[in-house]
N, C-alpha and C positions, 0 to 999 in steps of 0.2 A: 473681398472687395477692390477695384482701381482708383484710386486717388486723380484726379487730370489735377496739373496746375494748374487750369483755368488762369486765376491771375494774372501767375508770373509769363503764361503766354500772351495776353492779354497788354500785358505793361511792355512787353521787349515790342511786340507790334508796336503800339504807343508810340516809344522812343523812335526807333527806326522812321518811321511816317510823318512824325511833325517836321526834323528837316533830313528830309530824301538819302537819309544814314549817313548823313555828312560825320556824325560825333560816332558813328560805328565804325568810319572807316578811317578816321582822326586815330580812335584806339586803337583800332589792328595796327594803321604803321609802328606804334610803341610794342605792340604784343607778338606778333608774327616773327621779329626777331628772337624771343626767348624761348621760342619750341624747337626748341634746341634735335631732337630726334627728328624733327621733315630735315635736316639738313647737314645734322653729322656725316664725314667723310668715311668711316671702318664701318664692318659691321659682323657682329661674334655668331657663328652657326649654334651654339651654345649656351643657352644660359648654366648663370652657376643655381640656379635655385627653383621650386616649385614655384613659382607662378598663379596668385592672388587671381588671377583673370582668364587661366585657363582649372582651376579645380572644382570646378559644378563641372565639369566634362560627363558626358556617361560612361565612356573609359576608363576605368582605375588602370590596364593596363598600358596603354599609350600615352599616361602622363608619368606611369614609373619606368617607361622606354623613352622619356621625353626629360625624364629626373636624369638618368643613367649614359646621355649624350649616344644614343642609340645608331641616329642619326642625324647627320649636320640638315641643316635647312638649305636647301635649291630651290626660291621660289622661280615660277616667271617672272617678265619684266608688269604682265599687267596684274598683277598681287604684289608685289613691289608697288610697283601705284597705287593698289588702294590700300596698304600699310601706308603709304607718304600723304595719303590725302586724307587718312584717320588723322594723323599728327597736324598736318594743316588744317583741321578745323577744331581743332580746340581754342586756337585763340580767337575764330570764332565766337566760338560760345561761349568764350570770355568778355568776347567784346559785346558780344547782343544781350549780356547780365549787365554791363556796365553803364551801358546807353541808358536802362532803361532803375538804374543808380541801385544795381543790387552791388555792395562790396566783394569781392571776390581773393578770396587769400590764394594762390596759388603756389608759393615757396615759402616755407619758412627762412630761409637767406636765398644772398641773389643762387639761382640755378638749384638750388636742394630741393625738391621736393617735397612735401611730407611721404615719409614710407610708409610699411607694417614690417615688423620681421618675428618671424614664428618658430621654433623646434630649433634654436641657435641660428638663426637667418637660413636655414634652407630654402624655408618658407617666406613671401615678401611679397611685396607690389608697392606701387604707383601712385598716390591719391590722383586726381585728378584737378582736386581743388577744395576747399570750403566756403561755404557761402550766408552772407548773417543779411536779415532784410528780407527773407525772402516771404510773401504772404501769403501763405497758406498758412505757416506753420512757424512757433516763436523760436527765439534760438536757432544758432547755427547749425547748417545741414549741408551734408555733405555732397558734391556736386559728381556725376558720375555722367560724361560726354561720350557719345555712339556716333557711329553712322551706320546705315543700312541701306540695300538694297529694296526698291519697289514691292517685291512680293517681300520681305519680311517688312518693310513698314505696313503695310494691308495689313500681315497680322498682330501686331503689339497695336496698331494704333485703329485698325477696321476701313472699312472702304468708301465709306459714308464720313472720315476723320476733320475731313475740308469741313464739311456741315456742320459736324458735331464742334469742332476746337474754333466755330466764331460765333455760334449760337447754338448752345448746348440746352439753352431753358424752354427752346423750341421742340414743339409736340412734332415724333419723328425722328429727333437726331439724338438717339441717346448713344451713350459709345457702344460700340459693337466691336471693338480687338479686344484682343488676348490679353495685354497689359504684359508686362517684362515680368513677369514672376513665370509664366506661362508660356509667353513666344521667346522668350531669352534669357533661361533657367542658371543659363554662365555668368548674362550678369548680375542679374541678379544676387547669386551667391557672392560673388565677386563688391559688390556695393555692402555686402553684411559682413564680410571680413571686414574692411575698411571701418565701415559704423560700432562692430561691436570693439576693435584695437583703439580706435578714440574717441569713446566712451558719446557717441552721436546717435538724437531720439530716428531721423530722420535724414533719408537722401532726396537730392533731384535729380530725377533723371532727365536727360534733354538728348534727344534722340532726334537727326536729319536724312530724312529721306535721299537719297546721293543723286536718285531723277532729277527730280522738280525740286530739291528744296524742301521742303513741306515741315515743320518744328511741330518735337508733340514735347509732351513734357510730363510728366507720372513724379507725384510727389510714394517715398516708397518709406513707409514705416520698418526699425529697427527690430530683431528678428531673434531673440538668441540662441532659439532651438536647433539654427540651420548655422549661426558661423562656429556654436561650439558644435556639433557635426561635421561637417566642414573642416575645422580645426581639425579636428582627430584623425578624420580621411584623408588629410595630408600628411599625418604623423604615420601615420600606417602605410601610406607609397613609402618617405622618403625613405623609412628605415625596417620595410621588406629586404630580406636578402635575393629571395627571389622574386619576375612579375605575379602581378595579381594574374589570377583566371581570366581570362577570354568574355568582352561583350558577348560575344556566338561562334561559335568555334566553326564558321563559316566564310571562307574569305571573299564567298558573295553578295554577303552579307551587306547591308549597300552603306552603312554605318565604315565598312573594315575594307570597303572598295575603293574608298576615298581617303585612305587615313594613311599618309605619308609613314607612316610607322607597320604597314600591314608586309611589306616584305622580310622584313625583320621577326615581324611576328608569327609568320606562316610560313619562316624559316626559308627565304627564295633567295634573299642575300644576305652574306655577313655584316652582322653590326660594326660601328668605327672602333677602330680602335683606339682606347683611352683606358687611361684610368677606373674610370666608372664604369667600362663594359669587361674587366678583371675579376673575376672568382675572389683575386687578393686585396679590393678593397672594401670599403666600410663610410659609409657616412655616420659623424660620429655625434650624440647629442648637446656639447657642445659646439656645435656649426662648422666641425671639421672634415677631412676625407684623410682614412687612414690606412697607411699600405703597409696587411699584416707580415708578408716578406722579410720589406725592408725596415719596420719598424720606422714608418717616419709621417709624419705627417705633411701631405703632399697639398699647394698651393692650385690652383687654375690650369698655371703652364709648367707646374709639374701634371698634374692630370692629363692635360693635352698633350702632352708629350708621351708616356707611354712609357714603357722598360721591354729589353728582350726577353725578359721573363715571364710579360703574360699569358696569362693565361682565362680563354674567354668563360663570360660564366654564365651562366644557366639562361637559355632565354627563352 
């Protein structure tokens, strides 16, 4: 069952229309400078940890390749601008909620987001925030903010969302979407990992359509079976010395065709040369990487640099 946060949507709509967006814009003036990811001057092609945002992906092998730094990120300008838009949307979501009188906590301390870490820190993620005073449920709730294309938004919310969101009680305006669990399972799993870590009973999933700014809100309850299963999945991927099986042994399979790890996966190109693709290194449960050849613990700088005794891992 999908629970739409109709009262929260109505509160946002009423607040913004009441003064024609004045408070919303004023809040944005304060919040935009805090969105550091939107204007950071450097980029890191390799993330140190396996992220909660991707652990729900269908292909464990793809995730293993990402954790082992087989392929440096090389996105097009369009994709990079899309990423940036996602970062810029976060303060807009917070401003919407704050304008509606909802208390939002984004940071434990200045510039310090709420985070989770499992398996010695090899697995983790950052929360978008926690809110109080959500009309649909009691107690604090996790906040998860996402942007969607029109096609993705319609799958999530249904092609009658405009009518349903404004008049859910009217006959013929029943919810026709799939909800976040069925349309964006990776988002659903991400929320479950965060709720489990902070012992939150509900999440508010807020999504915006990038084509027309339609807004979607869903209440997602905690699901211990999912959070436990994917914590275990993360552990298996992180500490596996060889890559898991392919999702499909066919490079023409649609998921493989669009996967940036496919050239390495199918042996078309060599992996990036670093300690994580070297057979001598290993992720330890303490949260460190260890080189068995040199008998040393490797920090990130050392992992990226590698050494002349590099030995390619079985991929």
